N, C-alpha and C positions, 0 to 999 in steps of 0.2 A: 521512729521516723520512717524506717524502711519496712515496717510491718505491712504486708499486703492487705490483710483484713482491715486494717485501720484506713488505708487509702480507699478501699472499696466502700467502707462506711461513709467516708467524707463525700465521695462522689454520689452516693445514694441520697445523702442529706441535701446536697446542693441541687441535685436534679429532681428531688421529690416535688418541689414547687419551683419549676424553672422560671416562670414569669417573675416571681418575687426575687429570685436570684439575679436575673438579668437587670431588673430595675435597681437592685442594690449595687450591683457591679458598675452600673452606668455612672454613678457619682464619682467613683475613683477613676474610671476610664476618662471621663470628661475633664477632671482636674488635671491629669497628666497631659492630656491632649492640649488643653489650653496653655499649660506651662511651656510645652515644647513649641507651639505655634508662636507664642509671645516672644520667646527667646530667639527663635529663628527670624521672626520679622525684625526684631531689634538688631540682630546681627546683619541682616540684609541692608538695613538703613545705615548702620555703622560702616559697613564696607563701601556703600555708595558715597558717603560723606568723605571717608578717608581716601577714596579714589581721587578726589579733587586735589589731594596733596601729592598724588603720584609717588614717584621715587625721590622727590626732593628731600634733602636732609632736613628733618623737622626741627633740629636744634639750631636754627638759622634765623637771622634777621636781615632785612634789606633796608638800607639807609640811603637817603638822598637829600640834597640841599633845597631849601626854600627861602623865600624872602624873610628878612628879619622883621619882627613886629615891635621891637623896643630899641630906642637909641642906646648906644653904649660907647664909652670912651671917645666921645666926639663924633662918632659915626651915626648917620641918621637912621631913622626907622624906615623900613621898606627897602633896605639895601639888598642887592643881589650878590651872591658869592658862589664859588664853585669849589667842590672838593678837588684836592690835588693828590698826585701820587705820594707826596711826602706825608699825607695824612695816614696812609696805610702803615708807614714805618712808625709814626707817632702812636697809633693804636697798638701796634705790636710791642712797642717799648714799654707802654704804660699799663696795658691791660693783660693780665695773665690768663692762662687756660683757654686761649683761642686756637682753634685748629686751622681754620682757613680764613683769609681775608682776600676776597677777589674784587679788585676794582674793575668796573665795567663801563663801556660806552656803547651807544646804540645809534644806528643810522637807518633811515627809511621806516617803513611800516607795512605790515601785512595788509593787503587790500588797499594800499595807498598808491602813490605815484610809482610807476615803473622805475626801478633803480638798478636792476641787474640785467645784463645783456650777454647772450652767447649766440653768435651768428645772427640768425634772423629771429631768434626767440628772445622774448623779454618777460620780466616779471617784477612784481613788487614784493619784496621780502624784508624781514627784519635782519639786519646785519649787526652782529655784536663783536666788539673788540674785547677779548677776554684773555685770562691767564689759564694755564692748564688745569688748575685746581677746580675750575668751575664744573668739570665733568663729575667730580665727587660730590658737589653740592646739588647739581641738577643732573642726575645720572641719565645716560643715554646709551643705547647699544650701537657700537660702531659696526656698520654692516659691510664696510670695505675700507681698505687703507688704514689711516690712523687719525688720532686727534692732535691738537696743538701740543707742542712740548716747549721746554724752556730754551732750547737752542733756537727755536723759531722766534721767541721773544727777544733773546739777546742779539740775534742777527737781523731782526726786523724783516723776516721773510714774509713776502706777500703770498701767503698760502691760505686756503679756505677749506673748511669742513662743512659740507652742505647736507641738508635734510633730504630724506627720500622724496618729499613733496617738491622740493626745488629741482631735484634730478628729473622727476617725471615731467616737469614743465619745460625744462631747458634742454633735455636730451631725449633721443629716441629710445624706445622701449629696451632694445638689446644693446644700446650704446654704453660703453664704459666711460665713467666720468673721471676716474683717477688719471692724473697727468694732463688733463685738459685745462683750458683757461676760461674764466668768466670775467666779465668787466663790471665792476661795481662803481657806479658813478664815474665812469671813464677810466678807472684804474684796473689794470689786469691783476688777477689773483689766480694762482694755480690750485686746482682742486687736489687735495691729498687724502681726503676721506669723506665717507658718507655715514650718516647716522639715522637712527630711528628712535623716537621717544614714545613713551606711553602717553595716553591722553591724560593730561594733568589738570585741565581747566574747563572741560566741557567742549573744547574745540580741538579735536585731534588733528584737523587739517593744519591749523596754525602751528601746532607743535612740530610738524614736519617741514614747515616752510621757513626755516631759519638758517642763517649762515654764520659760522663762527670763524673769526680771523684773529691772529695774534694782536694783543693790545698795542704793542709798539708799532706794528705795521699799520694798524688802524689810525693811530695818532699821527704818524708820518704822512699817510696817504690822504687823510681828510683834515689835516691841519688842526688837530685838537690839542696839540702840545702835551702838557702833563695834566690836563683837565680830566676829571673822573665824573662820569654821569651819576653813578650810584655804586654802592658796594653790597656784596653778599658776604655776610660774616657768620661763621659757624664756630660754636664753642666745642671744647673737648667733651668726650663722653664723661658723664659724671658731673658736669658743670652746665647748668642751663643758661642759655643765652639771655634769658630774662633777668637772671641775677647779675649780669655784668653790663647790660645795655646802657644803664644810666651812666656808668663810668665811661663808656665809649662816647656817648653823646656829650658828656661834660668835657672830654678832651678835645672833641671837635669844636665845641663852643669856645674853649680857651684859645685854640689855635687860630680861629677865624674872628676873634674879638666879638663874640656874640654874648649878649646879656645872659647871665646864668639862669635867670628866671624866664627867659624867652622860650616858651614851650612849643612854638610853631616853626622856629627857624630851621630845625633839623627834623626832616620827616623820616619815619621808620615804620616798618611792619614786622612785628614779632611773630614769626610762624610758630615757634614753640609754644607761645602763650595761646594762640588760636587752637593749636593741636590739643593742648591740655584741656581747653574748654570743651572740645568735642569729646575727649576721653571722659571727662567728668559727666557730661550730659548722658552718654551712653552707659556709664557706670550706674547713674541714677535710674535709667530705663531698665537695666538688668535687675536692679533691686525691686522696682515696681513689678516687673514681670514675675519674679520669684514670689513676691508677696501675694499677688493676685492668684497665681497658680496654686500656691500652697493653701491659700484660704479656700479656694474651690475644692482642692483635694481634701482639706480638712472636713468640709461639709459632707463629702462622700464617705470619709472614714466614720463620721458620726452615724451616717446611715447604715454602714456595715455593722457598727456596734449595736445599734438598735435592733436590727434584724437578728443578730446573733442572740440578743437577749430573748427575742420572741422564740427563736429556735430552741434555746435552753428551756424556756417555759413549756413548750410543746413536748419536750422530751423528759419532763420531770420524772414521770413514772419509770421510764427506761433507765434514767440515771440512778433512781432509787434501787432498782433491781440489781444493777451492776455493783452498786455499793454494798448491797446486802449479800451479794455473792463473793465479796471480798476484794473487788477491784480497788486499787490504790487511788486516793484522790488526785495525786499528781498525774496518773494516767488519763483520768477524765479531763483534767485541766489541759493536758497536752492535746487531747482530741479537739477541744473547743478552739484552742489557739491555732492549731494546724488548719482547721477549717477556715478560720478568719484570715490567716496569712495566705492560704491557697487562693481564696476568693479575691483578696486584694492584689496579689501578684499577677494572677491571670488577667484581671481587668486592667491593671496598670500596664502590663506588657502589650495588651491590645491597644491601649492608648498610645504607647510608644511606637508601635508598628504603624498604626494609622497616621500618626504625626510624621514619621519618617517618609511614608508614601506621599503624604501631602507636600512635604518639603521637596521631595524628588520631582513631583509633578510641577511645582512652581518653577524649579530650576530648569526643567525641560522646556516649559513655556518660554522662559526668559531666553534660553539658548536658541529656541526655534524662531522667536520673533525679534531677536536682536537685543542688545543691552538696554536697560532702562535707567535713565539718570536717577541718582539718589537711592537706588535699590539694586544691590549686586550680591549674588550668591548667598541667599539666606541659608543658614546652617546651624546645627547644634553640635558642639564637640562631644567626644566620647565621655569626658569627665561629667558632663551634665546627665548623660544616660546612666552612668554608674551611680551618680548621686541620686537619681530618680529611683533606681532599684533599691538603694539603701533606705530611702524614704519610704518606699512601699513595704519593705520588710518591717521597719519600725512601726509604720502605720498599722500593719496587720496585727502586730503584737499588741499595740494600744487598743485597737478595735476589739480584739478578742479577750483582753485582760479582764474587763469588768464582767462580761458574760461567763468567763471561766471561773472567776471568783464566786459568782452567783451560783454556778453549778455545784461547786464542792461544798458550799455552805448548806446545801439541802440535806437534811437528816434522812437516812434511808427509810425510817418508819413513817415519816411525814410524806415522803415521795410516793411510797406504796399506797397511801390512802388517797392520793390525787386521782381524780376521775377526769 
């Protein structure tokens, strides 16, 4: 392998007819390039779709009440009901492997009627009554101060954590929000923290225009009692929320006297199920990308093998002379295999290099022109590159094996007669 004369001979053979060599190498180059571009494009789409989930705990479901659609135990069809705080304890007592259950209430609406006032400034914001656990289900970065804690819940403190968007609308640029008061529908709340969220739903402005207050203070200030608007429920790691959601819904139906077969009375959104669908979709896309790329690469390998057969045919007399002079058949076989592997690896590495430059260029364009929805950071991990190199080496061996076998089958006396 490290014989200088052998490598000199390999280069002479491959450059003797450089146009044929380039055309042969192009098949392998194109196969690797297509594989890398397909995988990178798939990863970009996957990142874009997953960005919509943001940092939200994906093993989570959201549940809310709806009108009943079946009469049950003397209660009429179309009955309205509300979740209660007691329902949280019921679910905790009867459904194992749940990590967080966060009852939530909501007031106002983004881009709706102005519901928050500070001095002469007003704004329309979503105001949520929450428990401290919600920050683990919908992660956010606290940029100053703190988030809600259980002491705030127990003492019904009228405190608020506001988004950076709320701060920019109600406060001057250099003004400090911590320790000041905002008025939410006529009730004063002291600001104890500010936060910033990642864009989770295609509307980054809305994510920053939210206000979080303790659930107990919300109930007291806005007279909602122990009503719960909806719940965010997260299962423990190792247990999917999908596997326990039916039990959760069944206990809610039993508690509120809802017909067991009423499939519309309890609304829910299973984030884990949706996330798994996305994972399955992109898993299938990766398989298709590998299949297409490998098929294109295989066509290139077949081309290399055919050309090597032609090269062996052209060198029949040379091989006969070398055999007559006593060269071992394995040495001739190694020569052909090394020529095939060298051609395959060089063309494949060129494909990897061009593919990497193409991905770099796309990322540079995305960075220069701002983020594009549904397509973020196309990339190929190192494992794919290593796998591609292994495929190239194996492909080179396969491409050179038949021509090498053909070369050593030639009898020296027959080869010398060849014109």
